[in-house]
Each structure stands twice: as structure tokens, then as C-alpha cells.
N, C-alpha and C positions, 0 to 999 in steps of 0.2 A: 293325671294331668300331664299334658305334653311338656316335655323338656324343650323349651324354645331354642336354647342355644344348640342343642344337639340337632334339632330340626333345621335350624338355619345353616349349620355346618355341613350336615349330611344330605340335605334334600333341596335346599333353596339355592338356585343359581343366581347370584347377584350380578347386576349389570355393570359393565365396565370395571370389573373388580378382579384383582389377582387373588385367586383363592389360596395360593400358597401361604399367604399370611396367616391362615387359620389351620395349617397342617399340624402345627404343634399344639393345637387345642386353644389357641388364642380366641378370646370371645369376639363374637360379631356384635358391633354396637347395635343396640336395640332401642329404637325410639318408640315411646308408647303414647305420648300425648303432646298437644301443642296448645299454647294460649298466647294470643297476641303475637309479639315478635319472638317468642321463645318456644323451644321444644324441650322435652324432658325424656331422659332415658329410663330404663327399667330399674335403675338404682336410685332414682330421684334426683339425679344431677340435672341442672338447668343449663341450656346453651342458647345464646343469642343466634337466631337463624339469619345469618348474614347473607344467605343465598336464596331466601324465599323458597326453600325446598330445593328447587332447581329452576329458578327464575319464574316461579309459578304463583306462590301464595300472596298475591297482591294485597288482599284485604286482611291478611294475618290469620293466625290459627284460631280454632275454637269458635268460629262464628256460628252460633246455634241457629240463627235464622236461615242460613243456607242449608244446614242439615234438615231443618224442619220442612223447607220447600221440597227437598229431595224426597223425603218420606211421603209428603202429601201427593206429589206427582206419581210416585211409585204405586200408591194405593189407588190412583185413578186410571192411569195408563202407564204401566211399567215399561212396555216396549212396543214399538211398531216401526217398521222400516220406511224409509222415504223412497221406496221403489214404486213409483206410479201413484203413491198415496201421500198425503200430508197429515200432519197432526198439528194442533194449535200452537204448541210452544215453538216448534221449528219455524212455522210461518211468522209468528210474532218476533222471534229472535232475528230472522233473516231481514225483516223490515227494519228492525232497530239498528242492526249493523250497517245496512245500506244507507240509512239516514245519517249515521255517524261517520261514515267513510268519506274520504275526499273525492271530489269529482263524481263521475257516473259509475262508480263501482256498485251497481244496483242488483247484482245477482250473487247469491251466496250458496256455495256448495259445501255442505258439512262433511267432516271426516271425524275419525276418532282421535287424531292428534296431529302434531306438526309435520312429521315425516310423510304422512299420508297427504297432507295439504300440498307439500312440495311435489310428491308424485303426481297428484292431480293436476297441478299447474303445468308440469312438463307434458303430460299427456294431452291436456287441453290445447297447449300451444301447437303441438304437432298436428292434431286433428283440425284445428282452426285453419291453419295455413293450407292444408289439403282441401278444405271446403271452399276456400276463396281463390283457388287456382295457383297456389305457390307450394306445390308438394315437396320441393327439395328443402324447404326450410324445416330443419329438425335439430340442428346443433344448438348447444347451450354454452354460454359463457358464465363463469363465476370467478370469485377472487381467490388468490393464494391464501392458504390456511383457513379458508372459510368452512364452517360446518353447516350442512343443510339436512342432515338426517342419516339414518343407518340402513334403510331399505335399499335395494339394488340401484334404483334410479337416483334417489336422493344421495346415496353414497357416491355415485359417479359424479354428481355435481359438487360434492364436498371436495375441498382443496387440501386435505391432510393426507399425504402419501402413506403414512404408517397405518392409518385406519383402513385404507383401501387395499393394501398389498395382500392380506390374507384371503381376500374374496375375489381377486381378479381371475379371469377377465370380467369386468363389469359392463354396464351399458355403454356402448361407444358414443363418440361424438360430443364430448364435453371438453372444454378448454379453459385455461386459467389466465387471468389478467392480474396486475398488481392490486394489492389492497391499499388502505389509507393509513398505514402505520408510519406516521410522520416522525416518530422518535427514531425509527430505523431507516429514514429516507435516504436513498442512494442518489436521488436527484432533488435539487431545490430544497436542501435540508435547512435553509435559513429563511424560507418563505412558504408558509403553509398553503396559501392560496395558489401559488404557482405549482407547488407539489400536487395539489388536488387537481389542477388542470392537466398536469402531466399524467397522473394516474387515470383520469377520465379519458384522455386521448389514447391511452393504450387499449381501451375498449374499441375505439374506432379502428385502430391498427389491427386488432385481432379479427374484427368483422371483415375487413378488407382482405386480410391474409387468407381467411377461410372461404371467402366469397359471400357477399351479402345475400345472395339468393339461397344460401344454405343455412344461415343463422336465424334461429327462431326466437331466442330469448336470452336475457341477461338476468341472472338471479343474484340479488345483492341485499345484504342486511343494512338497515339504517345505521346502526352501530354494530360493527362486526364483533361477534362473540369470541370465537377461537383466536388465540394469539394474544388476547387480553384487551378487549374493548377498544376498537379503533373507531373513533368518531370521524365523520366526513369533514374535510376542510370546506370553508365557505366556497360556494359555487360548484362544488364537485357534482352534486346531483343534478343541477341545472344543465351542466355540460353533458352529463350522461343522458339526460332526457332528450337533448338536442340530437345526440348521436343515434339514439334508438329511433327517434322519429325519422331521421334522414334515411335510415336503412330498413325501416319497417321491422324493427326488432322489438319484441315485447319486453317491457321493463317489469320484472317481477320483484316486488319488495317482500323479502322473506322476513316477516315480523313475528315469528314464533316466540321470540323473546321480547321484541321492542314494542309490540302492540299492547293495548289495554293498560296504559298508564305508566309503563316502565320508564318512559322518557318525559312524562308529564303531559302527554297528549294521548288521545284515544289510539291513534296510529302514529308510528314513527315517521311516516312520510309527511305528516302534518308538522312535525317538529322541524323538519328540514326543508319544507315547502317544495315538494316535488309531487308529481302526479304519476302513480304507477298504473299499469294496465291490469295487474293482478296483485293482490295482497294475500300472502299465506300467513296463517296465524293459528294459535292454540294456547297452551299454557295458561296465561292470566285471564283468559276469557271466562273461566269458572273459578278463578283463584285456586284451582286444584281440587275443588270439592267434588268434581266429577270429570271424567275425561271427555274432551271435545276439541276439535279443530275446525277451522273454517277457511275456505278459499273464497275471496271476494273478487268478482270479475266485472270488467267494464261492459257496458251495453254493446259496444262494437264486437266483442268476442262472443257474446251470447247470440247475436243476431242470426248467424247461420243455423242455429239450433231451434229457431222459432217456427220453422216452416217444414211442411212435407213430412217425410219419414226419417229425417235426420235425428240422431240422438247421440249423446255422450255416453258411450257404452262403458260406464265406469261407476263404481259405487262401493260402499262399505256397509256391512251389516249394522254396525253401531254408529254410523255417521248421523249426527243430529238426533241422538238418543233422547227420548222424551224427558228423562230425568236430568240429563246433562243440560238440555236446552232450558229447562225450568230453572236450574241452578244458575246458568249463565244470565238469565234475565234478572234473577234476584241479586246476583253479583253486581250487575250494571246498575240496578236500583241503589244498591249500597254505595257504589262509586259516587252516584249523584248526591245521595243523602248526606254522605260524609265528606264530599268534595275531595276525593282522594287525588284526582289529577291536580287540583289546586294545591294540595298539600305538598306534592312533589315539586311543583313550580316554585312554591314559596320557600322550600327548604333545600333545593338542589345545590344552591350556592354554598350553603352552610355545610352540606355533606362533602362537597368538593374541598372546601377550605379546611375542614377537619382532617380529611385524608391527606391533604397536601402538607400538613404538619410533619408527616412521616418522611418528607423529602430531606430532613436533616439527618436521617440515618444513612450511613455509608452504603448499605445494601439496597436502598431504594433508588432506582434510576428514574422512574417515570410514574406519574399518576394521571390516568386518562379515562375518559368516558363521558357520560351525559346522564342527566336525570338521576335515577337511583340505580345506576348500572356502571360500575367502575372496575378497572384493572390496575394493579400495582405491579410494575415490572421490577424484577430483582436483578442486580448486576454485581459483578466482581469489582468493577472500577467505574465510579460515576463520571470521571473526567473523560475516559476513552469510550465509555459505554460497553466495555468488554463484558460479554455474557459468560455464563457457565457452560462448560462442555457437558456432554451427555452424562458422563459418570458423576460429575459434580452436581448436575441438576437432579439426578436420581437420588443422590445422598441428601441433598438439600430438601427437595420436595417430599419424596416418599419416605426417606430415611428419618426425617426430622419434622418438617413443617406440618404435614397433614395431621399427624398425631398430636404435636405440641399445640397447634391451634385448637383442636377439638378438646384437648385436656384443659386448655385455658378457659373453656366455656364459649368458644366462638365456632360456629359451623359456617364454613365458607369453602372455597375451592382453591387448592394449590395446583396449578395447571402448567403443563409443559407442551401444549400443542403450539409450538413456536418457542419463543424465549420464555423463561420461567416467570410466571405471574401469579398473583393472588387475585381472585375475582370476588367482587362484592355486589350483591343485588338484594338488599333487604326489603321487607314488606313496605308497601306504600304508606302505611300508617306510621312509620318510624319518624322520630324527631331528634332534636339535638342530644338528648340523653342517650339515645341508642348510638348516635354517631360517636359520641365521646367514648362509650364503652367499646365500640369497635376499634377506635384509634388506640386506646390504652392497651387492649389485649394484643393488637398487632404490634405495637411498639415493644412490649415486653418480649414477645416471642421472636420478633425479627432481631432484636438486640442480642438475644441468646444465640440465634442462628449465626449471626455475624461472628460472635465470639468463638463459635465452634469451627469456623472455616480455617 
């Protein structure tokens, strides 16, 4: 029988992981099963999945009906590519997503995951503008600290310098604008709407600085993930849409996290009432039961590809995989049957309120987010908002919090892509009992963390 710990330490290359932590033989956490909002390790310990795996498991763990759909599809048609051919599940899912999407996003290009969807959107933007006689439009804007993926193009759009440095030079022609971190606002810190207008106006400023004839797209998340869940101030996206229309810049709503119910709507753009030209998505589309991503595209962008010998010379072997598409359809059926979007809308206020109880702790500076997607920023001084320096953050997050939270029975993310935060994104099936459990475990661990400072 395989020694799983030895195999994990000696052969498995874990993602975004410092392998030095296992040099002395320390065990690799081994998750073996999930049920509802909980996961279990190989020793039988139970953990509340406060991150939905990785912002993925919307419908919760252990949904047998999704596994059965996957098995049925695999027995009928396990694989066929979408290269000049279709299969029923991909066609049906494309229609369903187009119907659910805002506006005229009627064309769906399937990928294996979110980074591929972002790559696809950038490539489409550049080719589209060449086809309509604007060949210089190729540059991309994105926001500071924003995460858009790890492939070369998506990493270029990402706004986290530490993630990019080991792989430079990356794809050129990407530029950063301010994000919507109101807690750290350097302008209009007393007026969220004015701050949002200021942040949006920086998009116009960047377009003009680079030259409107050269800027193709602005990639932006409805609620920015990296940095700790930055929601948009009122009016921000409406102003961004005006600017993009004025300069013929495509508005790409990167909803790899925010789509499929995370904010209580099918798409994040619907939550904040704006119309994208492209939506990139993945993760919750299948609740993680099979890998799948999707780029949803407006009729205008597809129009040049309708005629003659023009094609989008781009694709992925596993994009729109029959098993994944079948699981996605069953997942969306489950959403409707159990009203998961309604569950988020009915309970998001209670989730926020429960997390805001933690504001009485001296280490908690801010609680922010939307729907079932929140960040808790940790500070040294609540009055001045003084943050931790790099060494302090290292000791706090990796030296204590990550392990202490896990040992307490809560799986979540202690993150330092920006100021130190704890991120929470539980399954959409969760209710007040789960919120209370999250708050209680966080309170105990953060109280201990403060005492150690």
C-alpha cells in the first residue's frame, strides 16, 4: 500500500506552497472527504470549509447527484473536442449561460479554467480590434494588487509584483490603475462614492496617457479578491462603463470567483448593475466537481467571426469537456432547485453582521466584502490603521495564523497579497450556524494571536 505521506513529500509538487515546511518530515495535511460545508482529514478531524475549497464548492461537498451525472456522461461520451464539432452538453450549457448572462453576452467559449478564460479574453480583444480596423489597440489595464491568473498573459495582467518578478519578462503592454480599497483610501477617505469616482477616473487618465488608440481592454473583478475583498463603491462601475464606451475600450468582468452565486446573483455584474463586453468565469460553474471555465462574449465582438474565412485561432483540448459540461448543467439545476442564490441574498446580511462582531478585537481593522465573500484586515493599531511590516506579517500569518486556524477546525485563507487579511468564502448552502462557528473560531485564534504580538 502506498505511503501517502511519503508520496506527498517526495513526489507531489504542491501549488503556491513552501516545501521547506516539510523538510523535517512534517506531515502534509491530507484531506480525504467532504460533506456539506465540512471537510475531513485522514485522521478523522473535521474542518469547516470557510473557503469553499478555493472559492469553488458553491453547492457544498458530497453532492452525490453531481457525481452520478459525471459517471453517466462518461459512460456515454467521455471526451470530444469542440474543434469544428459540437456535443450536446456543451451546446445546452452555452445556451443556458447566455440566457442567464446580462445583456447580449450570447456567445460562450469554453476553457478548462479561469486563467485560460482570461487568456482567451485578451487574445480575443486584440484580434477583434485588428478585424475592425483598429490594429494598434492591444494594451490592457487592470487594478493594483488584482489577481487574474498564473499563465504568462494572465500573470502580466495580474497586479501583484511579487508573483510576477520570478517570471519576467512577461507579456508587455499591461498597466495598473487604483483598486477600490476604501479602507486604505489616500483620496476621499471620508466619502466612499467620491472615492469610487476618483478611482474610476484614474482609468480614463491611464487610457489618455497610453493613447486611446492603443488600449484594448480593462480587466476588473466585481469584488477584487487579492488584497482582501474590495467591493466597488456606489457608481464606480457605471463611471467605468462610461469611460470604456467613450474610448472604445472593452470592459472585461473577471468573475472567476464572483460568478455563479458567490455574490447572490448568477454573475457579479448583475449585483452591481453594469454591462460587460466579456465575462470570464470558472470555479463555481461546476461547484468544483469537474474543471471548467467559460468566456461569455457580446454579439458585437463575435460579429467579425461570423463571415468568410475568419476564425479565432485559439482553443483548449479540454475546453467544454462533455463530463464537465454535464456536471455544470446539473449544478445549475441544483442552484435552481435549492434556490442557492436566494439563500445567499437572504443570509448575506447575517453573514456580514456576524463577522463584524470581530471588530471589537484590537487586531481587526476592517471587515469588507459582499455576498458570501469577505476579507478581514488585521492591523497593529486600529486608530491609526497601522499595518504589520513584512517580518511581522510573516510571523503572524505563516508563523501562527495559518496553522492555528486549521488546528481550530476552520479552513480559510490567511493572505498577505497586500495588507494582512483573512479571507472567507463558505459554500452557498451555509446558514447562521456556520457563520457563528466561523466567528467563534476566528475570535479564539485572533485573540491568541494578539496576545502573542
